[in-house]
Structures are given as structure tokens and as C-alpha cells.
N, C-alpha and C positions, 0 to 999 in steps of 0.2 A: 200393044200397050195392054191390054187388057190381059191378053194371053201370056204376058209377062208375069203380072202382078200375080196371076192365078196361080202361072208355076211355083213363085214365091213362095205362095201361103202353104202349098202343097210340102216343101222342101223345109217350111219349118215346122210345118206339123211334123212333120217325119223328126223332125231334131228334138222337136222336145216331147214328145209321146214316149222314148225309153225314160229320160229324167223322170217325167210325169208317174209314170208305171213304178221308179226305181223307188219315190219319196213315199209312192203313197204303202211300197211294200215295205217302208223302215220300221222299226220295234218302235212301239210308244211309250217311251217311259213317261208316266202320271209324277208330277211333279208339286207339292201344295205349296202356297204362298197366303202367309195369314199377316195383314196389316190393319192397319186403324185409317178407314176408308174416308173418315169427316176429317184426318186432321193434313195438315200440308205435309208432310213428310211421309205419310200414307200414299197420296195422291202423287207426291211425285216418283217416288219409287217405285208406284206402280206403272207409270209411263216407262221410266227409266227400262225395270226387266221383261216390259214389253215386247220395246224395240230391241233388248239385248239378244231375247230369243229369234226376234226376225232378221236381224243383221247376223248372226252365225250362221243359220242354217241360207242365209242368202247365197254365197259364195261357196258353199259346202254341199257336198252329196255322201252321205254319210248314214251310215247302219240302225242308225238311233235316230229317234226325235220326243224331245221332250215337250209333255205335253203340260201345259200348265193350269191348276184349280185355286182360284183366289178365292181367299174368305176375308169376311170382315170379321176382328177382332171387338168391334165397338168401342175403344179403348178399355176394355174391363178385362180384368185378369181370368173369369170364367170365361168370358166370349172364347177369349182367344184358346181356353183349353178345349173348350166344346168343340170347336174349329179344328185342332188337332186331333180329336180322334175321331169326330168325323174324318178329315184325310187319311189318317190311318186305318181304321176301318170299313169305310164304304169306299171310299176311292183306291186304298192300298199303295200311296203313293211311295217312291222309292228314295226321298226328301223331302224338307219341307223349310224354306227360305222363309225367316222372321221365325216368332215374332219381334220387332225392332225397341220394344221398353223393357227394360229388365224386370221388372216385376211379373209381368207375363211372358217372359223367356224363362223363367227361372223355375214354373211350374210346365213348362213345354219341354223343356228338356229332359225333366225326369221323366216322360212318356216316351221321347223319343231313346232314351239308353234302355226302356224297357222293351219296345219295338225293336229296338237297331236299328234305327234308320237316321241318318243324319239329319242336326237342325242348325242351319247355318243362317244365323241372328246376327245383326248389328246392337244386343245387347253390350252396354259400352262399362255396365259397373263390377268395380274389380272385384265384387262378391261373388260371380259368377267365375268360376274358372275352367278353360278346357282340361285342364289336369287332371281335375277331379272327375267331368262326362267325358267319356272315350268318345261320345258321338254328335258334339260339341263341338262348332267350330263358329268362334265370332273373326265376322269378314269386316270387324272396324274395326278401328284403334284402341284401346282401352284406356278409360277415362284417368287411368291413375300416370299415363303418360305425360301428360302434359301438367302434372305437378311441377316436374323440373323446371320448365318454361316459366314458370308463373312465378316462382320461385327466383330466378333467374332476374325478373322484372324486379320483383321486390328490392331485391340486393343492389339492381344498376342505379338505383335512386337512392339507396342509400335507409330507406325505412325499418325500423328495428320492431314493431309489433303490427299484425295485421289482425282484421276480425273478421272470420270465416262466415258468411251466410248461406246457407242451404236448406234447400225443401227437404221436409222430414219423411223421405221414401229412402229405401235401400240403395235407390240410385244416386242420390243428394248425400248421403252417411258413406256410400263407400271411398269416397275421395278425398275424407276429414285424416287417415291414419298417414298415407303418403303425402299429404299436403303439409301435415305437423312434422316429421322427419324430413322434409326440405326444406322447409322455413327455418328449421334449428341447423341442420349442416351450411346454412349462408348466415346466421348470426342472427336470425330474427324468429318472431315468437306470434302463434296464434294466441291474443290474450284473451278472444272469447271467443264464443260458436254462436250463431244464432238459429236459430229453426225454424220453420215456415211451414208448416202445411198449406198443402194445396187446397185445403177445403176452407183455410183462411180466410174473413172475412177482410173488406179494406180497411177497416175499423181495428181489427186484431192487426193487420201489418203496417199499418200507422202508428199504435202504441207501443210496439217494437222499434221501430225506428226510432220515436222519440226517445226511447230509453238508450241506444245506442249514441245518440248525441248527448246522452250525458258523460258519455265513456271521452277517455282522453285520444282513444284511436282515429284516425281519419283515414285507412288504408280497408277498401273493403275490397272482399274477394267473393264473388254472389255464382253460385252454382246450382242453375235451376234451368226449366224447360222453359218453352216459351210462352206457354198460358200463364202460366203464376209468375213468371220473369217480368210480363209486360205489366202486370196490376203492381209487381213490386215497385218497382221504377217511376210508375206514374204517382203512387203514393210517397217515393223518398222525394221527389221534383217539390211534390204538398208541402212535405217537410222541411223544405230549403234546405235539402243537403246534397243537392245538385249543383252548388256554387264555387265557387271561389275556395281552394283550399281542402276540399274535398278529391280522392282518389279510387277510382272503381275500376277493379278487373272481371270479366268475365271467362267465364271457362268455355272450354271449346262447344259443349252442345249447345247452350246459346247464339256462342258467336256465328257456328256452322248456320246457325235458322232463322239469325236478322230478316230474310227476305219474306219471310213468312208473318214477323213483327208488325203491326198498324205503326201509321205512321205518328199516331201522337204518341206512340211509345218513341220510336226512335227520336222524336222529339224533345222528352224525357231523357234521354240518354246520352246529352252531347256530353261528348268529351269524355267517354267510357273507354276504357281500353279492352280487347281483348283473343285472346289465343284461337286461334284451329287449325287444323291440318290443312298443309300447303297443297296445291293442286298443279301441277307445272302445264303452263299449256304449250298445246299440239295441235296441227294442222287435224289429227282425226277426232278431238275434244272439242273446236270448231265447227266444224264441217256437225256433230251429232249435238250441239247446241243448238245450234239453227233446227235441225230437225225436230228436236225435241220441242222448241218452243210451237211451231207450229202444231204440233199436236196436241200436246198439251194446252196450250188455247184454245183447241175446238172442245177437247172434250171437254174442261173447268173454263169457260167463259168470263166467270167472274173472278180469276186470278188470272191478270193480265201482265203484271209485273213481275211474275214468278218466273224462275227459270232454275236449274238441274244443280244443287247443292252436292256437296261429299257424299252425304248419305245416299242418294240417289246412282250415284259412280259407282258408288261401292255398292250398291246391288245390282247394279249394269254387270263389273268386274265380276262379280260370287255367281250368278247365274252362267258367265261362261266359263268360270272354272268348273259349276257342275255338270257343264254341257260335255266340259272334254273330259270328264271322270266318266259319266256315263257311257261315253263312246267306246271308252277305253275296256268298261268292264262290262260292257251288255245289260240286259236286261231280263230279269226272273221275275214271275210273279212272288207273291206272299206265299209263303206256308198257313195251308188253312189251319186254326187252332183243330182240337179235338172238339168235337161237341159234346160238352157237358150239361146240356140241359139249360137251365136258365142263369147264365152267365152274363156278370156286367159287362157294360159296354168295355173298360180297360181290360178285362176277361180275354174279351173275345177280338183284340185288335190282332194278335197273332206276332211274328217277328217276319222282318226280311231274310231274305237268302242275298242278296244284294249289299247290303247294308256294310258287312264288313271287309269285305271288296273296295266299296266305294270311299269309304271313308279315309282310309291311307290315304289313297291320290288327293283328295279334298285337304286334309290337315296337314299336309306339305304340297304347294302349290306357289309357282310365281310365273308372272306375266308382266307385259309391260301393256298393261291397261286405260281405260280413260283418264283413270284416279291417280296416273303413275306408277311407281315400282309396286304393282299389287303382289303382296309378297306375304304366304301364311305360312308359319311354323308353329307346330305341334299344335294347332287348332287356332293359330293367336295370329292377327294381320300386325305384322312388324309395325312401330311408327316411322313417319318419314318427320321431313322439317316441320314446322310449326310458322305460320304467319302472326304477324303483331300487326292487330287493326286499331285503329282508332274510331267510333261513331261523330262524324264530321256533316252539318246538311242533313240532306235524306238518308244516309246511308253510310258505309264504312271506306275508311280508305288505309290501305294496307302504308304503314309506318318503320317496319323492318321486318326481319326472320329473327329464328332458333331454331336453332341445332344443337345437338350435344356436343359437336365436337367442334364447332367454331363458337357456341356462343349466341347471346346478342349481337345481329350485326345487320347495316342498313341493305347490304344486297346477301346472296344467300351461299357466297362463300367468299371470304374477304380473309386478308392477312395484319392487319393494323385494325384490334381490335378495340383501342380504346376511342380509334376515331370510329369506329364503326359504331359503338355505344352513344358517342356524343352527338354521331347523326341521327341516330333515332330519336333522343333526347332533342333532339331540335325542331324535329316535324311533327311531335305531338302537340293538339290544341286540348287543354284539361277544363273542367269543369269551370263555368264562369267566363270561358272562352279567354283565357290566359294560357300563356305559355311559358307562366313561370311553374316550376314543380312544386308539388304541394308538397310540406313539409313533413307531412304523413301523423302531423299529432298536434295538439292546441292546447286549450283551458277549457273545460265543457264549459257551454253558455248556459248552465242552468246558475251560475253565480257561485257553485261547490269552489273551497281554495283550497290550494294546497296545505297542508299540513305537515307542518316543519317542529321537528324535537328540537328542543334547546336544551342544554347544560343547566339546570336551574344552581347546582354546586360547581361555577366555574372553578378550574383550579386559578385562574390569573385574573382580575377585572381587567387589567388591559385587553386581554384576546376577548372574553365573553362575560358580562356580567345582566343576568335576568332580577329584575325586582317586579314587584304588584304594584299596581296604582292602587295607593291606600283607600281611598274613595270610590273609585270604578272597578278594582280587583284588576282591571287589566294589566296583559302582561307587557311589559316595559322591556327590552335586549338592547345593549347598548357592547360595544368593543371592536376592537380590531375584525375581528372574525364575522360580525354582522355587519360593520360596512362594506367589507369585501365581499359578503353574499350578495346586499341589497345593490350594490352598484353593480354586480355582474347580471343580478336578472332585470334591472333596469334597461340593460342595453342589449336584452336583446329582443329581438324582431318584433315578437308578439309580448302581448301582454301576458303577463301570469299574477294571479291572484293567491295570497298565503297570508297564514295565520301562522304565529309562534305557541308553540304549544309546551312548556317548562317540563323537566323531566324529573318527578319528584318520588323515586321506589321506598316503601316504608322501611326496608330493612338496614341497620345499622350495627356496624362493630362495634366492642365495647369502649372505645375512645371516640365514640360518636363519628367515624369514620364510615364512607360508605362504600362497601366490598364490590369490587369490578363494577363500578360506577358507570365508564363510558362503554365495557363493553356491554354492560344491558343496556345503556342508552342506543346505540348503532342496532340491537337485535330487535328492538321496537320495530323497526322497518319491515322487518321478514315478518312480523306478527302481524302486519300492516296498521299500526296503530299510530304510524306517522307515515307518510308520503319521504318524506324527506331529515337529515337533521346537520344542522348548522353549529359548529363551533371549535375549539380546541382539539380536533379529532384528529388521531394519526391514523394514517394508510397502511393501515397493518396487513397478512397476507389470511390471518384467521378470522379478520373482519368482514375480508372483500368475499367468503364462503356465503353471506347470507346479503351481500349489497353491492351496488354498483358503486365507486369512488371518481369524481369528477379528478382532472390533473392537479397534482397539489398547487397552493398559491401558499406557499412558501418555503422559504430552504429545507433542505432535508438533510437527516444525520445524527447522531447521536456520539456526545463526547464528555466529558471528565471537567468538573468543576473542584480542585485545590484550592488551598494556603498556598498565600507566597511569603518569601522572608527577603528581607534586605540585608543580608550578610556583608554587602561591601566597606560599610561604612562603621563595622564592627571591629574590625582590624587595622592596627599599626601600620601593616605592611602595605597600605594601598598604592603607593605610591611604585612599587613594583611591579602593581598586577597591568597596566600596560603594555608591558612585554613581557613573552612568554621567557622562561629559565636559558632555552636553548638559544632565542635573539639573545638575551645579555652576555652571555659568554661570546657569542661571536661577535659581538661589538667589543668587547675587552680585548679578544684578541685580533680584532682589528687595529685596536688604539696601539696597543704594545710594538704589531708588527709595524705600523707606518711610522710611530717613534723612531722606530730602530733603524728605520732606512733612512729617515731624514736624519738621525746622528751619524749613520755612516755616510753618508753623501756631503755634510759640512764639517766632519771631523777635523780634516787636515788642511781646509781652508779659510774656517770661520773660528775666531779665539772664542766664541759664546758657547761652542760646545768641544771646549777642549779644558783640563784642569783632572783633581784627581777621580779616580776611578767611582766613589761613592757620588759625585756631583755628577760626573756623566751621566750614571744609571738614573739617577733623580730627574737629569733633561729628559731622556728617553720619554717619559711617564708624562712628565709636566709639559712636555710639546706638544704631544698628541692630545692629552687629554683636557686643555687647555684652549683647544679652539670649538668646546661647544659652548663656551660661555661670553668668550671673547677673547681677538687678537690677543696673540702673543707675543711681546717684545722681542724676542730674539728676531733679527733678521738676516733672512736665509742669502747666499753671495750664490749657490750653483746653479745652473739651468735647472739640471735635472731633477733639483730639489723644489723649485718653484714649479713644477711640472705636477710633483707627488701631490702637495701642499695643497694647490688648486683643486685637484680631483678627489682629494680628501675634506674637504673643506664643504662642498659639494654635496658628499655623503652623508658628512655631518648635519647640513642642515635638512637633508631629506631624515632621517632618525628624528634629529630635534623636532621638527612640526610633527609628526604621526605620533610620538612620545605626546605634546603638549594635548594637540588633541583627541587621543583618547585619554589620556588622565584630566581632564578637560570633563568628558562626557561621562566618567565614573563618579567622579564629583558633584556633578551641578545636575543629574540625570537619578533620578531614584532606580536602584539594583534593584529589579523585582525577580528572585527566584523561586520555582511551583518546588513543595516540598514533597510532589509525587510526580513523573514525567508520563508513564503511562499505564494504563489498565494493569497490565500485567504485570507491574509492582504491587499494585492492591493484590491481586492473588498470589504472588510471590513470598510477599509480605506477613499475609493473613488478615488486611486491614480491614474496619467496618466501610460499609458504601452505603450512601442514602440515594432514595429514590423517591417520585414524585408518587405519592399513594393514588393506587387505581389505574396508573401509567399502565402501560404495557411492557415499560422497562424491565421490569421483575421477571418476564420470559427470558429478556434478552441478558440479564444476568444468570438466568439458570445457566441459560447454553452457552454461558462465557466459564459453567463449572466455579461458579462461584459458591463456598460455602453459605448455604440458605441463614444458617444462627450468625452469620457477619453482614445480613443486606437489615438495613432501616427505613422507617417509610415514615414520609413529612408531606406537610398538607402545605406550607405556604414558603415563600422565600427567608423569613424570619426565622423559621424552624431549621430552614437549611445554614443560616449564619450561626445560630447560636449550637447546632449540631460541628460544624467544622470550625468553629473557636473553639468545642471543648477538644476538638482532636480525637482520632482512635480509643486513646488510653483511659482517655477522661469520660468516657460515658460518649462519647459524639461519635464521629466519621472521621475518615480522613478523605474523602473524596465524595461529590454527588455526581451521580450517571442520569444527563437529562437532554432532552430533545435542542436541538439549535435554538431556536426560536425562545423556549424559555430560557436556555444559557445566556442570550444576550439580552433580554429585559434584565437578568439576575444580573450580570454585570454593571449595567448601568447601575444600579442601586450601591453595588460592594466590587467597585471594580479597585480599589485602592488594596483591599487587603486579599482578594479571592482570583485567579487567571481559568482557561481554559486551556488546557494540555490535551496531547496525546492527538491521536489519527481521529477523524471523524467516522463512526461505520454507519457505514448506508441504510436508510430507512427513505420512503416515502414523501417526509413532509403531512402537513395539515392538507384536507381536503373534504367537500362536502360528500355526502354518502344519501343515496338515492334508491330506490325499491330496485329489485334486477330487470334489468330490460328497459329502464326507464330513457324514452327517445330524449327528456333533459338533459342528461349526462353529456353525448357529442357538444351541445348548444352550449351546456356550462361549460366546460371544458374550452372550448373554443373563443369564448367569452375571458374564460381566465386569463390565458395566452393573450388575448390583447390589452389586455387592461396591463400585463407584466410588461409587455415589448412598449406601453406609452409611460404616462407620467404620473396620469390616475392611482397605481397602485402605490406610488413613493409617497404621493405626498397622503395618502391614507398613512402609510407607515411613522411618517413624521407628525403627524396629527396624535397618536398614543403612544409612541414611543421617542419623541423629539428628534433633533438634528442627526444626532447619532445615537448607533445602539449600542453605547459602550460607550468608555475611557476616552476622552478626545486624544491621548498623547500614550506615547511607547509604554507607558507603565501597565496600559490591559492585558497588551502583550503577555507581558512578564518577559521579556528576553533582553536578558545583560546586556550590557557593552562587552567583546571578545580581547579578549589580549590578544596584540599583535605575535604573528609568529613568524620564524623566516623565510619560510616559502613566501613571503611576498617582498624580501628586501635580497634575493639570493641574486639578480642581477645588479645591485646596489653593491653587493660587497664583490659581484666578481670582477665590475670597473675600476672599485678602488684596490683590492690586490694585485689585478694586473698590472696598471699603472706602477705601483709599488714594486709590484718584483722587476719589470722591464725598467725602471730607474735602475734599480740595483744589480741590474745584470749588465747592462750598459755599462756603471761605473766600473763594476769589477771587471769586465774587460779589459776595459782601457788601463785598468793598474796592474794588471797580469803580465798585460803586453808591455806596458813600461818598465817593469822587472822581471822581464823573459830570462837575462840574464843569470837571474838566483837561479829560478824554474830548472833552467836548462844544467846548473853546475854539479858535480859529482859532491855536492853534502848530503846528507840524510834528512828524511821529510821534516824531522823535527828543526832542525838545523834552520832548513827552510823556512819554515812556517814560522819560525825564533825572527829569523833578519825580515821576513816580510811585515811583521809584526809591527817593528821598533820602526821601520821604514811606513807604513802607515800613520804611527802617531808621530812622528816626527811633523812639524807645521810647515806649513807651504805658502809661500808669498806669490799669489797672484798678482796681485799689479808688475813686481820685477819681472816677472816670468813674461808677462805680457809684454811689458817696454824691452827686453831683450829678443822676442822674435820679431817686433817692428823693425829694430836695429838690423836684423842680420838680412844679406840678401839671399836670395835662394842658392843656393849651391856654393855658399862661402863658408867656410867654417873658421870661426874664432874664438878666444877663449870668453866662456858667459860671464856676462857680470856677476852673476850667484857662484859662488865657489860650490863648488863639487862638496858632496856631502861622502867624506873620507872615514872608512872605517877600517881600524886596525884590526886584524885577526890571529898577530901574530901568538899570544896565547892561548889561542883555542885552536891553534894548528891546523889552523882550514888551510891559510895560504903561506908561501916561503916570507921572510922579513923583509926582500927586497919587494914583494908585490904588497900592491894598495886596490881592493875593488873599490870603485865609484859607480855612484847614483848621478842620475841628469833626470832633469826633466826633457822632454822632446823639444829637439831645438837646439839642445847644449849639445856640443861634442864632448866625447868621452880625451880624459890624457890620462894617460899612466904615469905617475910621480916617480921622480929620479932622487936618488938620494944626494943630500949634500955636500 
């Protein structure tokens, strides 16, 4: 057994000896590392870099080997610059890792560019650009990349304004332009920027926090490093700003270093959100974390709970990238500078022979490292996903992710964006240990009130009226607009203090009216003299450039008011108006036709329809027209006639009822007709038109191509009435153009004289005006919509305008009763006409059939017509014919009881002297007479 162990040791020595010799023969590559040894980030990174070097060469037999030279910058810019000069001049390093602070890296990068030595730094400030410094490689994500993630959070919660709080350094201010840009693209605004110096005392920080409390915004984005952030959040808790209603968001530098923050600060930060770079889990990372903790705690026994953060992992991957590049290039020494006597340290550094070959390999490098996809492009580490964390309990809890592709999501990859955002919101606990999302805005706690501008010269007191108390000089505002505003503000879920301030501009026109009054009133908001304006203010595009309007609380649109006239009662022919001329003519033609058909059907069998020609013609008109007012005395005997009369009486009933109803309407209801029917009539006729002084309507009339000399302004309803009464030809106007709410109010007083005509031209109605970006606008708009859907708005309207906003009957509309036209009775005339025609066709068919011998004779057409006319004119006894039919059995031919009608045509030469033509009724045998 002893011999076996001896042989084994000898064998292992032979195997290891060549490797040891080869490693000892590897070229040494000196690399400098500049860190702040007293900071948590510096200590974590130092351990990670040392382990990265060991892990890289543990499994590789390479021709080069990096030798690390650590230097402490002592958290000082000069210290970092001195360390860099020492490494470049005395050690002649081929590359430098660090420093990690942007303000330190700014100096070291310039030195590296001069010496042509790569500076691989985790400086995150956007002010440092790898594009401007060819030997600078940023091995951390630029802080500007997080701007989109923070803006996405603000947008997801519907916040419109944020306050940006950052440390007063190049690192802190570098994020300002990027955040501002992203917020604007997401419909949010940085309402205030608060700078906190790292050297500020706690009292100075507290005074700044109290200043923030006096503002309306309650969403704060904090961009600080842990030393300053720790003091800031403790002071925020002392100022009672870590309570319900506040929202805090940390930038990634602070969020990634929460492990280095003390427990008191964590306790003060409860409910704060933060973003930081996402590091995917892997077996390699798990194994490295286990080994790292053991080594780090041995080196730093006072930091028990620390774990490797993303900065340490980036440092690990950076050393790996440098080692790979060094192996590919090889190692050469610096060129020694020419000895020029007493040279300064910077002049004596010289330049690197290897730097120009080494830099391209590091500035474009990619590997799957401990931090995930470690991808450097043009000297810049590409961003990955961001985690959204929530400070809860003793640490942080991940509540979601943000990626540029998927946005905010509960999981790293998701398809349902809306559901993902909802899940993230549900998982967050906000300051004050509440799950209710902060509104992001509330009234300041110092009792400052909203300054509400109201029109002192309101156009109509029903809408807004502003007075001053004679004793106290207090402002008293009343009216429909005021009541709506107060009802809306009282319905908000938070208390809003406000006071009315009347607007009294000093300038006036020669007539005593104020020019551009409402435009100037709204513009006071842009001048920050008012926080809002309440009154009969129309929502106009030009005004929306300076203010934000709420949802309109009144009807929208423009229309015209014109005088009305009652022309129907001034004519003696009003009884003709119920029916149009076409319908009158059709009715007359139907009467004549129906009378003619009845006469044809009754002429041979009814004595009432016989007699002289003038009597029969009169009877035709008498019989049909008499059905309008009373039943006719003539009794009809033919069934066909009865059928025609029944249908005709029904038609007459419908016609008389319709005529009576329409005539009654015309005689009992005042028929009001507008003098003008559209705004184009005013332009075409060159009429004068009026509008409310100071209103935006003047701009509308100019856009409609009205002649400016034809436009007149007025200041009250009484002036409207006077101008409309005079008319355009007598110094007044033919019409007034006004907004719908004022028109309805005007018609409640003058509905019997004027009416609204023409289409309503689109406008947005009346709304409340607020400062641009005011968070009150969406809340007030929602409250207006809720009121409009309920009864509250209607109650306020009835209070100021009565039960009806206008005349209670049709006289307000000015629409007269129209004459009845033929189109509505076509079916009725069609039925009556077809019935009469059908009866007439049946009668004529029967008559011609009975006299078919005449029709088949060789006589001329004139002779046939003459004979048929005489036959038709002969009277026929229906009772005798019926009796004869009853006494005759089928198939038996006998002499009829009625003598045949014998007509001799010897004189006319139609038949021979011994012949006689006989006509009989159906069923009567035909006999030829013989000479006696």
C-alpha cells in the first residue's frame, strides 16, 4: 500500500510539472483596478474581479495571464486620477478596470485616451459617451436606459405630473433630459426638479421636503446613490411624506444597491417602487453566489448579509472579456517616452503598443456571463430587461418586469398586456401599507386654495353672476355654472379648497363693453394668475392652446335666432290650405268619374237617373258630391252601383276626416313661420346679423365669409329683442347667431316672437378651464359625466331655467302644419278608381254581349253607335224581366210577357221592308214578325 501511494505521488508530479512550467512561462499582462475600497460596491466588485480571474485561468492553459493591481480611489476624484497615473506610469498596465463613479471616470477616461489604454468603467452617467472617447468601454447599462421603464410605470398608473429629485452631481443631472423626454411622450410632465447636494445637511433636506409638500404633485422619482438616499428617505419619513397618497419611484442605481442600505432606511422606504437591471437565474450564478458569500464574509466579517449585486456581476464579466481579448492579442510593453528632462507625470506616461489592438475586441464583445447576456456594442453594454421591485418588510419584492418589447408585465414574457399590468398593480403595496393606487395629486397641506377666476361681467345672470358683499367686500358667485362647479368639486373623492376671484380688466371700448373679455379671462390661467376659470366659457380650439378644458357640461353647437310670422290667419283662402292643389284636383276628378259610373249603371233601371240631358249631367255631379255632407236621396237599384257607392263613401270618409283634422290644426294652433331658414340665406341676401359681444362667435362669422360691416354685437337679451324687432332694414338685424345654451334661455323669454332655425354648427359647449397638465382635469371630467347621467344636473337646470328650457308647445319650434299631399292618399284613390272601373267594365261587357247582333251586323260604326245609344237610353223594367225569368222553365221557349222592342229601319235603308230587328233581354226568345 505504501509503494502504491509513492508511485501515485510520483505520477502526479510528472503530470503537474509540465502545466506548472507552462503557467510560469505565460506572459504577464498587468491590469489596473481602481475601486473605492470603503464602499459596499467597491468591496463587492473587488471580490468578484478576483474570483473572475481565478475562475478564468483555473480551467485554461493560456499563453497570457492577467496580473491585477488594485488601487483605492478613496471616493475622491483626485485619488482616482492619481491611481490611474501611478498604474500607467509605474506599472505600465495594458488596461484599467474602473473607477465606478462617473465623476471619477471623467478624468481617468481622458488619461486613458492620451495613453491609448482601455478604460473599462461602470460609470453610468449619460454625459460620458463611448462615442466621444475611443478608449472608453462602459461595462454597465447607461442610466438613460431606465427612463423608458420609469415613464412606463407613471403612464400605467395614469399619473400626469411627477417631481424629479436627484443629487446635484453630473451623475444625477445626466438623467434629467431623458426622463423629461420620455414623460412627455407618455403624456406626463416633470412639474418640478429638486436638486439635493451630497453635502446637504439633514435640516436642508427637510426644508426641501417641506417645500415639496406645498405642491400638488405626489409622485416623486428619486435618482441618488445610497449614501445621500439613505438620509433623504429618513427625512421624508420624518416629514410624514411616506404615508398614504404618496408614490415614490427609485432609479436603478439605488434599487440595485438596496442590500447596502441600513435597516432604518429600509424601514423608512416601505412602499417605494424601484427599477433595476434583471439578472436571470442560472446554475453558474447559484454556484458563484455560494462561493462568493463564503469568501466575501471572510474578507469582510462586518457585512454578513451582503450578496453579489449586478455591479459585481458586471465587474466579473468585464474581467472575463478583458482576459479573452488579451489572450487573442498578446502582450507587449509600453513604448518608453523620450527623456526630455524634468517631465510631469502626465508627460511621462507614454503610450501603449497594445491598446489600439485590444480596444476593438472589448468594445464589441458578447458572452453568456453571470449577469446574463453580456453584450457590448461600440463600447456600450446593451440594456436588458428591468425588474420592478417593491420595498416591503426587510427588503424588496419583485412585482413585475419591463421590456421595450412587452412593456410592463407580471412575467418576463406575456401576450395579454392589459392583464399583465393589472397583475402588477395588484401586487404592489404603497406607502401607508395600502393597496390603493395613489392619485398622484392632492391639495397642499399648507391650506393654499385654488384660485378660481370668474367673469365679473358675466353675459347672463342665469349662468354666472358675481357680486361683492357691501360690508365685507367678499366675492359672491351664483348661477348655473357656479352650482355645477360646486357640485362637481364636492363629489370628488378628496377635499379641494378654492376661492373665487373676479376678473375685472381695466380696458373698455367707447361703448362701455370690454373687448375680448373671455379670451383674456382664460389667458390669465396661462399667466398663472388663476388656477382655473369657471363660468359660461366656451371650449374653443384657440383657447385650448393655453389651458386644458374639462368635459363640457352644457349642450354644444351654434345656431341662429330669427323672427317668426303668423301668415296663415291673414289669408281668406285658409280653407284651401289643408290640401295641396294636386290633391284637390284629384279629388274633383274622382268625384266626376264616380258620378259618371253610377249614372251609367243606373240609367236604364232607375227613373231617378233619367230625364232631359241637362238633368242627367247635373245628377252626375250631384250624386257624387252630395256624399261629402249627407246621404243622397236617390236610391240605387243595381248591385254594381251599390258596390261602387260603398267603396266611394269609405274614401270620402277618409278624405273628410283628414281635411277636418288639418283645417282644425291650422285654425286653432298659431302657425309660426321663420323669416330666415338658414345662415346661407343671410349671406345671400346681404342681411345684418348679430352676436353676443366678446363671444367667439365673431370668429365663426368671419370663417363663414360674412361681410364684417354686416356684423353687429349686442350685450343682452333685451338688445337682441330690440334689434330683431327692427329688422335688418331699420337699423337692426335679421338674425342672431348664438350658442345653444343661450338660445334656449332666450327662447324661454321670447318664444312667441322668435325661433331657432337651421342646422346646429358643431362646437364643444361650456367647460371649466384649468392649467395645462392639471391632474384635476380628468377627475372633474369624470364627475361631470357622472352628474350628466344622473338627476343632479337636471335639478340644477330646473332651478335656473324652469321646467322647460323654452316654450311649452309647438309654437317654439316655428314649424307650421303642412298641407296634405296626394302621396298620402294614392292607395285610397287607387282602390276607389279600380272599384268603379271594375263595375263599369262588368256592366259594359254584359251590355255588349246582349247586343252582340248589332255589333256583328254590316252597318257602319256610326250606325252601330247610334243604335246602341238608343238601346241604352231605353228604360228597362227589372221587376217584369225578373218575373218572366221565374215563369220560364229551363229549355222552354215561349213568348215573353214583355213585348220586344221593335224598331223599323226601312226609311234608313238598313234592312228590307219585310224584315224587322228585335232586341230582347236575356232569356227572352227572339221572334221575327210577319206581315199582317
